[in-house]
C-alpha positions in Angstrom: 138.1 105.9 108.2 135.7 103.5 106.4 134.8 104.2 102.8 131.7 102.6 101.3 130.1 102.7 97.9 126.3 102.4 97.9 124.5 101.3 94.7 121.3 99.4 93.9 118.8 98.4 91.3 121.1 97.3 88.6 118.4 95.3 86.9 120.9 93.3 84.8 119.2 91.6 81.9 116.4 94.2 81.5 115.0 94.5 78.0 113.8 98.0 77.2 110.8 97.8 74.8 112.3 94.5 73.5 115.8 96.0 73.2 118.7 94.6 75.3 120.4 96.8 77.9 123.5 94.6 78.1 125.7 97.3 76.4 124.6 100.0 78.8 125.0 97.7 81.9 128.4 96.7 80.6 129.4 100.4 80.3 128.1 101.1 83.9 130.0 98.1 85.4 133.2 99.1 83.5 132.8 102.7 84.9 132.2 101.3 88.4 135.3 99.1 88.2 137.3 102.3 87.3 135.9 104.1 90.3 136.8 101.1 92.6 140.3 101.0 91.3 140.8 104.8 91.6 139.0 105.6 94.9 139.6 102.3 96.8 136.4 101.9 98.8 136.6 99.4 101.6 133.0 98.1 100.9 130.6 97.9 98.0 126.9 97.7 99.1 124.3 96.6 96.4 120.9 97.0 97.9 118.8 94.6 95.9 117.5 94.1 92.3 120.8 92.8 91.0 118.8 91.2 88.2 115.7 92.3 86.4 114.1 88.9 86.4 113.9 85.8 88.5 115.2 84.0 85.4 118.1 86.2 84.3 119.6 85.6 80.9 123.0 83.9 80.5 124.5 87.2 79.3 123.2 89.0 82.4 124.7 86.4 84.7 128.0 86.6 82.9 128.0 90.4 83.4 127.4 89.9 87.1 130.1 87.2 87.8 132.6 88.9 85.5 132.2 92.1 87.5 132.7 90.3 90.8 135.9 88.8 89.6 137.2 92.1 88.1 136.3 94.1 91.2 138.4 91.9 93.4 141.3 92.2 90.9 140.9 96.0 90.9 141.0 96.3 94.7 142.1 93.2 96.6 140.9 94.6 99.9 137.3 95.2 98.7 134.4 93.6 100.6 131.1 93.3 98.8 127.6 92.9 100.3 124.7 92.2 97.9 121.1 91.6 98.9 118.1 90.3 96.9 115.4 92.7 95.7 111.8 92.0 94.7 113.0 91.3 91.1 115.6 88.8 92.1 115.2 85.1 92.7 116.4 85.2 96.3 117.4 81.6 96.6 119.2 81.5 93.2 121.1 84.7 94.0 122.2 83.3 97.4 123.1 79.8 96.2 126.8 80.5 95.5 127.1 82.4 98.8 129.4 79.8 100.5 132.0 80.1 97.7 131.7 83.8 97.3 132.0 84.4 101.1 135.6 83.0 100.9 136.3 85.9 98.5 134.8 88.6 100.8 131.6 88.7 98.7 128.5 88.3 101.0 125.2 87.6 99.3 122.0 87.6 101.4 118.7 86.6 99.7 116.4 84.6 102.0 115.1 84.7 105.6 115.6 81.5 107.5 113.7 80.3 110.6 115.0 78.1 113.4 113.3 75.0 114.9 110.9 77.2 116.9 110.0 79.3 113.8 112.2 82.1 115.0 114.3 84.2 112.6 118.1 83.7 112.7 119.1 87.4 112.7 122.8 86.5 112.7 122.6 85.7 109.0 122.1 89.4 108.2 125.1 90.7 110.2 128.2 91.3 108.1 131.3 92.8 109.8 132.9 95.5 107.6 136.6 96.1 107.8 138.5 99.4 107.1 141.8 99.6 105.3 143.7 98.5 108.4 141.8 95.3 108.7 139.9 96.3 111.8 136.1 95.9 112.0 134.8 99.4 111.7 131.1 98.7 111.1 128.5 95.9 111.1 126.0 95.8 108.2 122.5 94.7 108.9 122.0 93.4 105.3 118.3 92.8 104.9 117.0 91.7 101.5 113.5 92.5 100.2 111.2 91.2 102.9 108.0 89.3 101.9 105.2 89.2 104.4 106.1 85.6 105.3 109.6 86.7 106.1 108.7 89.0 108.9 108.3 88.3 112.6 104.7 87.8 113.7 103.2 90.9 115.2 99.7 91.7 116.5 99.0 95.0 114.8 96.4 96.3 112.4 99.1 97.5 109.9 100.9 94.2 110.2 103.2 94.5 107.1 104.7 97.8 108.3 104.8 96.7 111.9 106.5 93.4 110.9 109.2 95.2 108.9 109.8 97.7 111.8 110.1 94.8 114.2 112.5 92.9 111.9 114.8 95.9 111.8 114.6 96.5 115.5 115.5 92.9 116.3 118.2 92.7 113.7 119.7 95.9 115.0 119.6 94.6 118.5 121.5 91.5 117.4 124.1 93.7 115.6 124.5 95.7 118.8 125.2 92.5 120.8 127.7 91.4 118.2 129.4 94.8 118.4 129.5 94.8 122.2 130.9 91.3 122.4 133.4 91.3 119.7 133.8 94.7 117.9 133.6 97.5 120.4 133.0 100.9 118.8 131.9 99.5 115.5 129.2 101.5 113.7 125.8 99.9 112.7 124.8 100.3 109.0 121.5 99.1 107.6 120.5 97.9 104.1 117.1 97.4 102.7 115.0 97.0 99.6 111.7 98.7 100.3 109.3 101.6 99.6 109.5 104.7 101.7 106.3 106.6 102.1 108.1 109.9 101.6 109.9 108.7 98.4 109.3 109.7 94.8 108.6 106.8 92.6 108.7 106.0 88.9 105.4 104.1 88.2 106.5 103.0 84.8 109.3 100.8 86.1 108.8 100.2 89.8 106.5 97.5 91.1 104.2 98.3 94.0 105.3 95.5 96.4 101.9 95.1 98.1 98.5 95.7 96.6 97.3 99.2 97.7 100.7 100.5 98.6 100.4 99.1 102.2 104.1 98.2 102.1 105.3 101.8 102.5 107.2 102.6 105.6 108.8 105.8 106.9 112.4 106.7 107.2 111.9 107.1 111.0 110.9 103.4 111.2 114.6 102.5 110.9 116.2 102.3 114.4 118.2 105.3 115.4 121.2 103.1 116.2 121.7 102.7 112.5 124.0 105.6 111.5 123.2 105.0 107.8 120.6 103.1 105.9 121.4 102.1 102.3 118.2 101.5 100.3 117.2 100.1 97.0 113.9 99.8 95.1 113.1 103.5 94.2 115.1 104.4 91.1 115.3 108.1 91.7 118.3 109.2 93.9 116.9 110.7 97.1 117.9 111.3 100.7 116.0 111.5 104.0 116.8 112.6 107.5 119.7 114.7 106.5 121.3 111.9 104.5 121.0 109.1 107.2 118.6 107.2 104.9 119.3 107.3 101.1 118.3 105.6 97.9 121.3 105.4 95.6 119.0 105.1 92.6 119.4 102.9 89.6 122.5 103.2 87.4 120.6 103.5 84.1 117.1 104.9 83.3 114.7 102.0 83.4 111.8 103.9 81.8 111.3 107.1 79.8 110.0 108.8 82.9 113.5 108.4 84.4 115.4 110.1 81.5 115.8 113.2 83.6 117.4 111.4 86.6 121.0 112.0 87.4 122.1 108.4 88.1 124.9 107.9 90.7 126.8 105.7 93.0 127.2 107.1 96.6 130.6 107.4 98.1 130.3 107.5 101.9 133.1 108.2 104.4 132.6 107.2 108.0 134.6 108.0 111.1 134.2 106.5 114.6 131.4 109.1 115.2 129.4 108.1 112.1 128.9 109.4 108.5 131.2 112.3 107.8 130.9 112.7 104.0 128.5 111.7 101.2 129.5 112.3 97.6 127.5 111.5 94.5 129.6 109.9 91.8 127.6 110.6 88.6 127.3 107.7 86.2 127.9 108.6 82.5 124.9 107.8 80.4 126.0 105.4 77.6 122.7 105.7 75.6 120.4 108.8 75.5 116.7 108.5 75.9 114.8 111.0 73.6 111.2 112.1 73.5 109.7 113.8 70.5 108.2 116.1 69.9 109.1 118.3 72.9 106.1 119.8 74.6 102.6 118.8 73.6 101.7 115.9 71.3 101.0 116.6 67.6 99.1 115.0 64.8 100.6 112.0 63.1 101.2 114.0 59.9 103.2 116.6 61.9 105.1 113.9 63.8 106.1 112.2 60.6 107.5 115.5 59.3 109.4 116.2 62.6 111.0 112.8 62.4 111.9 113.0 58.7 113.8 116.3 59.4 115.3 115.2 62.7 119.1 114.8 63.0 120.0 112.0 65.4 123.7 112.3 64.8 126.3 110.0 63.1 125.7 106.4 62.4 126.3 104.1 65.4 126.1 100.5 66.2 122.6 99.4 67.1 123.3 99.0 70.8 124.7 102.5 71.0 121.8 104.2 69.2 119.5 106.5 71.3 116.1 105.1 72.4 113.2 107.2 71.0 109.7 107.8 72.4 107.2 109.6 70.2 103.8 111.2 71.2 101.0 112.0 68.9 97.3 112.9 68.9 95.1 109.8 68.1 92.5 110.7 65.6 91.2 107.2 65.0 92.3 103.6 64.2 95.2 103.5 61.7 97.0 100.2 61.1 99.7 101.9 59.0 100.8 104.2 61.8 103.8 102.1 63.0 105.0 101.6 59.4 104.8 105.4 58.7 106.9 106.1 61.8 109.5 103.5 60.8 109.7 104.9 57.2 110.2 108.4 58.6 113.2 107.1 60.7 114.6 104.9 58.0 118.5 105.0 57.9 118.5 107.2 61.0 120.7 106.3 63.9 117.9 105.8 66.5 115.7 103.1 67.9 112.0 103.6 68.0 111.2 102.2 71.4 107.8 103.6 72.5 104.8 105.2 70.8 102.3 107.0 73.0 99.1 108.7 72.0 96.9 111.3 73.6 93.2 111.3 72.9 90.6 114.1 73.5 89.0 113.8 76.9 85.3 113.1 77.2 82.9 114.0 80.0 82.0 111.4 82.6 78.4 111.3 81.3 79.6 109.7 78.1 80.7 106.6 79.8 78.6 103.6 80.6 80.9 103.0 83.6 80.1 106.3 85.3 77.5 105.0 87.8 78.9 101.5 88.1 81.9 101.7 90.2 81.4 98.9 92.7 82.7 95.4 92.1 79.2 94.1 92.5 78.1 95.9 89.4 80.7 94.4 87.1 78.6 91.3 86.4 75.7 93.5 85.1 77.8 95.2 82.5 77.1 94.4 78.8 80.3 93.7 76.9 79.1 95.6 73.7 78.1 98.6 75.8 81.6 98.7 77.4 83.2 98.4 73.9 81.1 101.2 72.5 81.8 103.4 75.5 85.5 102.8 75.3 85.5 103.5 71.6 83.6 106.7 72.1 86.0 107.8 74.8 89.0 107.3 72.6 87.4 108.5 69.3 84.4 110.8 70.2 83.9 111.9 66.5 84.4 108.5 64.9 82.2 105.6 64.1 83.2 102.0 64.8 83.9 100.1 61.7 81.6 97.1 61.1 84.6 94.8 60.9 85.8 95.7 64.4 82.3 95.0 65.8 82.1 91.7 64.0 85.5 90.6 65.3 84.5 91.5 68.8 81.2 89.5 68.5 83.2 86.5 67.2 85.4 86.7 70.3 82.4 86.8 72.6 80.8 83.9 70.8 84.0 81.9 71.3 84.1 82.7 75.0 80.5 81.4 75.4 81.0 78.1 73.7 
């Protein structure tokens, strides 16, 4: 039997509305170490977006390398395969690969081409051993694929066709490696991409290509792959009866994800393929709260709600819940943030996000209604656009003379 843990989208180093997530990520990694020590997986797969930024902070990198060291201490037979996602600096993530490989940690970030501009698919093939030391599977460990990384194909939908061709050729290379050296080994895919069928969180997931042309289908992965471990979409979800799965992110990366049940997948394989898939639910270290529940209310009502709210006992700052508030916007008010902070004074909560809802207006109220083409943009008058936008947000209000004067000053500066 081969046991694999599948996780992705750690986004180490993320700041959440200017608050650090290091505490939450530290809690997740400590929990994961406990699961590794207890359940003894043979392999840990991390399918991209190890870091949140191409320039991760020093604390984020310490979390990462400290985890690698402790994971090997927790289970000396553990193999790890980590790939770069679209948030990662692929070359930087891969740079210590020669050293890490000696510790059974395999990092794949970039696509390399040979003298004739052909892709070296052997780079993505990682033999995976079971507890006995025998190679039970071969991972096709593909990182996030940029357009320039893909094989050249003559097709109208060249991005999707290129990705499909990449996986076909990489899987064929894995099949040859299996037949020559590891008869009977399973083939397991990894990827960091957007499935057309997948549910996404627009607040925290980047569209990889303008217009969403990067989306592929679960059926585009070769059938020879008995399992495909994906990253990029943060919501845990499965396709093709569990053959293709997103593990999801370990922490909510936006308020739209506060209802997700974050997990690590534990996968058991026999010689015939995947036999068992178990979701190991990750404890949430810090709650995400949204107030008020239901519809937005006026600022006066919201202030009263917050003053009377009980957010529990006093906690350290990094353990306090994140709070998003929603209110009805009835006009400009420079004191709004101060009023919210006063209402939450001495309460064990962090005000992270404020969102307002404004009354909708009819399309006829907007100067933009009949000017939808790019060619019309040059004909728009800046003051008309300002007035239309103000009227859309505040249909019953009048723009203050000071706002108009400031805008005209900005325009004058642009024209000098």
